[in-house]
matplotlib code that plots the C-alpha trace (Angstrom):
import matplotlib.pyplot as plt

x = [-42.8, -44.2, -46.4, -45.0, -46.8, -44.1, -41.6, -38.6, -39.3, -35.8, -34.3, -30.7, -31.4, -32.2, -28.8, -26.6, -26.7, -26.1, -23.0, -21.9, -22.2, -20.3, -17.4, -16.9, -14.0, -15.3, -19.0, -21.5, -24.1, -26.0, -28.9, -27.8, -28.5, -30.1, -32.6, -33.6, -34.0, -36.1, -38.4, -38.8, -39.5, -42.0, -43.8, -44.2, -45.5, -48.0, -49.1, -48.2, -45.9, -43.5, -42.2, -39.9, -38.1, -37.8, -36.7, -40.1, -43.8, -44.1, -41.8, -43.9, -46.9, -45.1, -43.9, -47.4, -48.8, -45.8, -46.8, -50.4, -49.3, -47.7, -51.1, -53.1, -50.7, -53.5, -54.3, -57.9, -59.7, -58.6, -61.0, -59.2, -60.3, -59.6, -58.6, -55.2, -51.5, -50.5, -48.2, -51.1, -52.8, -49.5, -48.5, -51.8, -51.2, -47.6, -48.4, -51.2, -54.2, -57.2, -58.1, -61.8, -62.6, -65.1, -66.0, -65.2, -67.1, -66.4, -66.5, -63.5, -61.9, -61.9, -63.7, -67.5, -68.1, -71.6, -70.5, -67.5, -69.7, -72.1, -69.1, -67.9, -71.3, -71.6, -68.0, -66.7, -63.2, -62.3, -59.3, -58.5, -59.3, -56.5, -57.8, -56.2, -56.4, -56.1, -54.5, -54.8, -58.5, -59.7, -61.2, -62.2, -65.6, -67.1, -69.4, -66.4, -64.3, -67.0, -67.6, -63.9, -63.5, -66.7, -65.9, -62.1, -61.4, -57.7, -57.1, -54.1, -54.0, -52.2, -51.4, -48.6, -49.9, -52.0, -49.6, -51.4, -55.0, -57.2, -59.9, -63.3, -61.9, -59.2, -56.4, -54.0, -54.5, -52.1, -52.4, -55.7, -55.2, -53.2, -50.6, -50.1, -47.8, -46.3, -44.2, -41.5, -41.2, -39.9, -43.4, -45.1, -45.7, -42.2, -39.3, -36.3, -35.4, -36.9, -38.4, -41.3, -42.5, -44.5, -46.3, -48.0, -49.0, -48.1, -44.8, -44.9, -45.6, -42.8, -40.3, -41.4, -41.2, -37.7, -36.6, -38.6, -36.9, -33.4, -33.3, -35.3, -32.3, -32.8, -30.2, -32.6, -35.0, -34.8, -36.7, -34.1, -36.6, -37.6, -33.9, -32.9, -35.8, -34.8, -31.1, -31.7, -33.6, -30.8, -27.5, -25.7, -26.1, -23.9, -26.1, -25.3, -26.6, -29.9, -32.6, -36.0, -38.2, -37.9, -37.2, -35.2, -33.3, -35.6, -33.6, -33.1, -30.0, -28.6, -28.8, -32.5, -33.1, -31.3, -33.3, -36.5, -35.7, -35.1, -38.3, -40.4, -39.8, -41.8, -44.3, -47.2, -46.8, -46.6, -49.8, -51.6, -50.4, -51.3, -54.8, -55.3, -54.1, -56.7, -59.6, -58.7, -58.4, -61.9, -63.4, -62.3, -63.5, -66.4, -69.7, -68.9, -66.1, -66.9, -66.2, -68.1, -65.1, -65.2, -62.5, -62.7, -59.2, -57.7, -54.0, -54.3, -51.6, -52.7, -55.4, -58.2, -60.0, -62.9, -65.8, -69.3, -70.8, -69.3, -68.3, -65.6, -65.5, -65.1, -62.5, -60.5, -60.7, -59.4, -56.4, -55.6, -55.8, -53.3, -51.0, -51.1, -50.1, -47.5, -49.4, -48.5, -51.4, -52.2, -55.3, -57.3, -56.3, -54.2, -51.4, -53.1, -56.7, -59.0, -56.6, -59.1, -58.4, -54.7, -53.0, -51.5, -55.0, -56.6, -54.0, -54.9, -58.7, -60.7, -63.6, -65.9, -66.7, -70.3, -69.2, -66.9, -69.7, -72.2, -70.1, -67.4, -69.1, -67.4, -63.9, -64.6, -65.9, -62.6, -60.7, -62.2, -63.1, -60.7, -57.2, -54.9, -52.4, -49.7, -50.1, -46.9, -46.1, -44.4, -47.4, -48.3, -51.9, -51.1, -50.3, -53.6, -55.5, -53.6, -54.6, -58.2, -58.4, -57.2, -59.7, -62.6, -61.8, -62.1]
y = [-5.2, -3.2, -1.1, -1.1, -0.1, 2.5, 4.6, 6.3, 10.1, 11.1, 13.0, 13.9, 17.5, 16.2, 14.5, 17.3, 19.1, 15.8, 15.3, 18.8, 18.0, 14.7, 16.5, 18.8, 18.2, 16.2, 16.7, 16.3, 13.7, 13.1, 15.4, 19.1, 22.4, 20.9, 19.0, 22.2, 24.1, 21.3, 21.4, 25.1, 25.0, 22.1, 24.0, 27.0, 24.9, 23.1, 26.1, 24.8, 26.2, 23.3, 20.2, 17.4, 15.3, 11.6, 8.4, 7.1, 7.7, 4.8, 6.5, 9.6, 7.5, 6.1, 9.4, 10.9, 8.1, 8.4, 12.0, 11.1, 8.6, 11.5, 13.3, 10.1, 7.9, 5.5, 5.0, 4.9, 4.3, 5.9, 5.9, 4.6, 3.3, -0.4, 0.9, 2.3, 1.3, -1.2, 1.2, 3.5, 0.6, -0.9, 2.4, 2.5, -1.0, -0.5, 2.7, 1.0, 2.4, 0.4, 0.9, 1.6, 0.8, 2.7, 1.9, 4.1, 5.8, 4.6, 8.1, 9.2, 5.9, 7.7, 7.5, 7.8, 11.0, 10.2, 6.9, 8.6, 11.2, 8.4, 6.6, 9.8, 10.4, 6.8, 5.9, 7.9, 6.4, 7.9, 10.2, 10.9, 10.3, 9.0, 9.7, 8.5, 10.6, 7.6, 7.6, 11.3, 11.7, 14.0, 12.2, 15.3, 16.7, 19.8, 17.8, 16.2, 19.4, 21.3, 18.5, 18.2, 21.9, 22.3, 19.4, 19.9, 16.3, 15.5, 14.8, 13.1, 13.2, 10.5, 12.2, 9.8, 9.3, 12.4, 15.4, 18.6, 17.4, 20.4, 20.3, 22.0, 24.9, 25.3, 24.2, 21.5, 18.2, 17.9, 21.6, 21.1, 18.4, 18.6, 16.3, 15.0, 12.5, 12.4, 9.9, 10.5, 6.9, 6.0, 5.9, 8.8, 12.3, 13.2, 11.2, 11.5, 7.8, 6.9, 9.5, 11.1, 14.3, 15.2, 18.5, 20.5, 24.1, 23.5, 24.7, 22.3, 19.3, 20.4, 20.3, 16.9, 15.5, 16.8, 15.0, 11.8, 11.7, 11.5, 9.2, 11.6, 13.9, 17.3, 18.9, 18.4, 21.0, 24.5, 26.0, 27.5, 28.0, 24.3, 23.2, 25.4, 24.1, 20.5, 21.2, 22.8, 19.6, 17.4, 19.0, 15.8, 14.8, 15.7, 18.5, 17.1, 13.7, 14.1, 11.7, 13.2, 10.3, 6.8, 7.1, 5.8, 7.3, 7.9, 10.9, 11.4, 12.8, 15.7, 13.7, 13.0, 16.6, 17.9, 15.6, 16.7, 20.4, 19.8, 17.9, 20.3, 22.9, 20.9, 19.2, 21.5, 20.5, 16.8, 17.1, 18.8, 16.1, 13.2, 14.6, 15.3, 11.7, 10.2, 12.3, 11.2, 7.6, 7.6, 9.2, 6.1, 3.5, 1.0, 1.2, -1.7, 0.3, 2.6, 6.2, 8.4, 9.5, 12.9, 14.6, 18.0, 18.9, 15.5, 14.8, 11.2, 8.8, 5.7, 4.8, 3.3, 0.5, -0.8, -2.8, -1.2, -4.5, -7.8, -10.1, -12.7, -13.8, -10.3, -9.4, -12.6, -11.8, -8.3, -9.7, -12.2, -9.6, -7.4, -10.4, -11.2, -7.6, -7.2, -4.6, -4.5, -4.0, -4.1, -6.0, -4.5, -1.0, -0.5, -2.2, -5.5, -4.3, -4.6, -4.4, -6.1, -9.3, -9.1, -11.5, -8.7, -7.1, -10.5, -11.3, -8.0, -7.8, -10.6, -9.5, -12.2, -12.6, -11.7, -8.5, -7.6, -8.1, -6.1, -3.2, -2.8, -3.6, -0.8, -1.6, -5.3, -4.6, -2.7, -5.6, -8.2, -6.2, -3.3, -2.7, 0.1, 0.5, 3.1, 6.8, 8.8, 12.4, 11.4, 9.3, 9.9, 10.1, 7.2, 5.0, 5.9, 5.1, 1.7, 0.9, 1.9, -0.3, -3.3, -2.7, -2.2, -5.4, -7.6]
z = [-83.2, -86.1, -83.8, -80.2, -77.0, -76.4, -78.4, -77.0, -76.6, -75.5, -78.5, -79.3, -78.3, -74.8, -74.6, -75.7, -72.3, -70.6, -72.7, -71.8, -68.1, -68.5, -70.3, -67.3, -65.0, -62.0, -62.8, -60.0, -61.1, -57.9, -56.9, -57.2, -58.8, -62.0, -59.8, -58.0, -61.4, -62.8, -59.7, -60.0, -63.7, -63.3, -60.5, -62.7, -65.6, -63.4, -61.4, -57.9, -55.3, -54.6, -56.4, -55.3, -57.9, -57.1, -58.8, -60.0, -60.0, -57.6, -55.1, -55.5, -54.5, -51.5, -50.2, -50.5, -48.3, -45.9, -45.4, -45.0, -42.3, -40.4, -40.4, -39.6, -37.6, -36.8, -40.4, -41.7, -45.0, -48.3, -51.3, -54.4, -57.7, -58.6, -62.0, -61.3, -61.1, -58.4, -56.5, -55.5, -53.6, -52.5, -50.9, -49.0, -47.7, -46.8, -44.8, -42.8, -44.6, -45.8, -49.5, -49.9, -53.5, -55.5, -59.1, -62.1, -64.9, -68.4, -69.8, -67.7, -66.5, -63.1, -59.9, -60.1, -58.2, -57.0, -55.5, -53.9, -52.2, -51.1, -49.4, -47.8, -46.2, -45.1, -44.0, -41.0, -41.1, -44.5, -44.2, -47.9, -51.5, -53.8, -57.3, -60.5, -63.7, -66.0, -69.4, -70.1, -69.0, -66.3, -63.3, -61.2, -62.2, -60.8, -58.4, -56.7, -56.8, -54.9, -52.4, -51.6, -51.1, -49.0, -46.7, -46.5, -47.8, -48.1, -51.8, -53.5, -57.3, -59.3, -62.6, -63.6, -67.1, -67.6, -67.7, -68.8, -68.2, -67.5, -64.8, -65.1, -63.1, -65.7, -63.3, -64.5, -62.9, -60.0, -59.0, -57.1, -54.6, -51.3, -53.0, -56.5, -58.2, -61.7, -63.5, -66.1, -67.2, -70.6, -72.3, -70.6, -71.9, -71.0, -69.7, -67.4, -68.2, -64.8, -62.5, -60.8, -59.1, -56.0, -56.0, -53.3, -52.4, -48.7, -47.5, -44.5, -46.7, -49.0, -46.1, -45.0, -48.5, -49.0, -45.9, -46.7, -50.1, -48.6, -45.5, -43.4, -43.1, -41.5, -43.7, -46.7, -45.3, -46.7, -43.7, -41.3, -38.5, -38.7, -38.8, -35.9, -33.7, -34.3, -33.9, -30.4, -29.4, -30.5, -29.4, -28.9, -32.6, -35.5, -37.2, -40.6, -39.7, -37.9, -39.2, -38.4, -39.5, -40.8, -44.6, -47.5, -50.4, -53.5, -54.9, -58.6, -60.2, -62.3, -65.6, -65.1, -64.2, -67.3, -69.6, -67.8, -68.3, -71.9, -72.5, -70.5, -73.2, -75.7, -73.3, -74.3, -78.0, -77.1, -75.1, -78.0, -80.5, -78.3, -77.7, -81.4, -82.3, -79.9, -81.3, -84.9, -83.7, -82.1, -85.2, -87.3, -84.8, -85.7, -83.9, -81.5, -79.9, -76.9, -78.1, -75.6, -73.5, -71.8, -73.9, -72.3, -71.2, -72.2, -72.9, -74.1, -73.0, -75.0, -77.4, -75.3, -77.1, -75.1, -76.4, -76.0, -74.9, -73.5, -76.3, -75.7, -79.3, -80.7, -78.2, -78.9, -82.7, -82.0, -80.0, -82.7, -85.4, -83.5, -83.0, -86.7, -87.5, -84.9, -82.9, -79.2, -76.8, -73.1, -72.0, -69.2, -70.4, -67.3, -65.4, -64.6, -65.1, -62.1, -59.2, -56.9, -58.8, -58.2, -55.7, -53.6, -53.0, -52.4, -49.7, -47.9, -48.6, -50.1, -52.2, -53.6, -57.2, -56.5, -54.8, -57.7, -60.2, -58.1, -57.0, -59.7, -63.1, -65.0, -63.9, -64.6, -68.1, -68.9, -67.3, -69.6, -72.7, -72.8, -73.9, -75.0, -77.8, -78.2, -78.9, -79.7, -80.3, -83.6, -84.8, -88.4, -89.7, -92.1, -89.0, -87.4, -90.6, -90.8, -87.2, -87.9, -91.0, -89.1, -86.3, -88.7, -90.5, -87.3]

ax = plt.figure().add_subplot(projection="3d")
ax.plot(x, y, z, "-o")
ax.set_aspect("equal")
plt.show()
């Protein structure tokens, strides 16, 4: 592939401390001190109190919803965009919540704030909003920030592909909500090979998340008062093996943490370069490409390429041109486009074609007439010019 969707962003300098660890006598590779250091350094970078390192962004999604389930054991409705990754919605379904879909805005590829507020006023069973900051764009405008704060709405932020996005209040995305999720997958702004992070400013949430990450085990808590209280109620159990809640093992390891700590040192520079690449890319696009994205605070993940108007012939020509030039692309500009059209959602909640067209026209437009292509921190201006020339010649 001449121009792939993803490039490896793990450098030799990231691997040297890993090699140093492996050269030690009997090195500890499972979760240990390096994980704790990475969590602390990530929290400082993001501007939150607590972080929990897990094995993927999807696991981060799942644990956030497992925690929400403890708050709302009877479930309820959670507002979510249909333009997101499947694990956001899958986590809702697995934990017994009902996804309440709200369409997006093309300028942000995120939830339409006015429509969200309308739903919150109308639907009394909504217990949370699960927002997605898609592809390096900010999905939280001031209107929604104010409404969430004034009405004490539980907010989960999916920031898996939008590290470093700035909100209108200047906070980084992921530092505002009650919980937030990040991914450190191979192609994202930074990588731990596979990995994810959950962030919060709540000490009680932090303790629950630490236990949820590791079989629900009490010994994972760092709160001595909490541990002593549960120990006193369970004197007949081995104190090292008290399982406080149903859970699994989604821990990460020392190697992932070491790579993450190394990459975090240059993350700010990566964000600046990705954002600059995207702005240069948009400047070179033809008039039939949508360019009016809200770029304030952006940290672009991939080059969004969405037609201004529906045009099957033009879109097919564009795809053919990319195939001819060995340019990899992802149709739908997300993992599977409009999630409402996916079998796993249809099996849970059937939404008719008429309803999709009436209530989710923006998501559906991106589904059929949108795509993204790769953006990399080592991308050269000549490569951007080459891409633009191909697109302009469609």
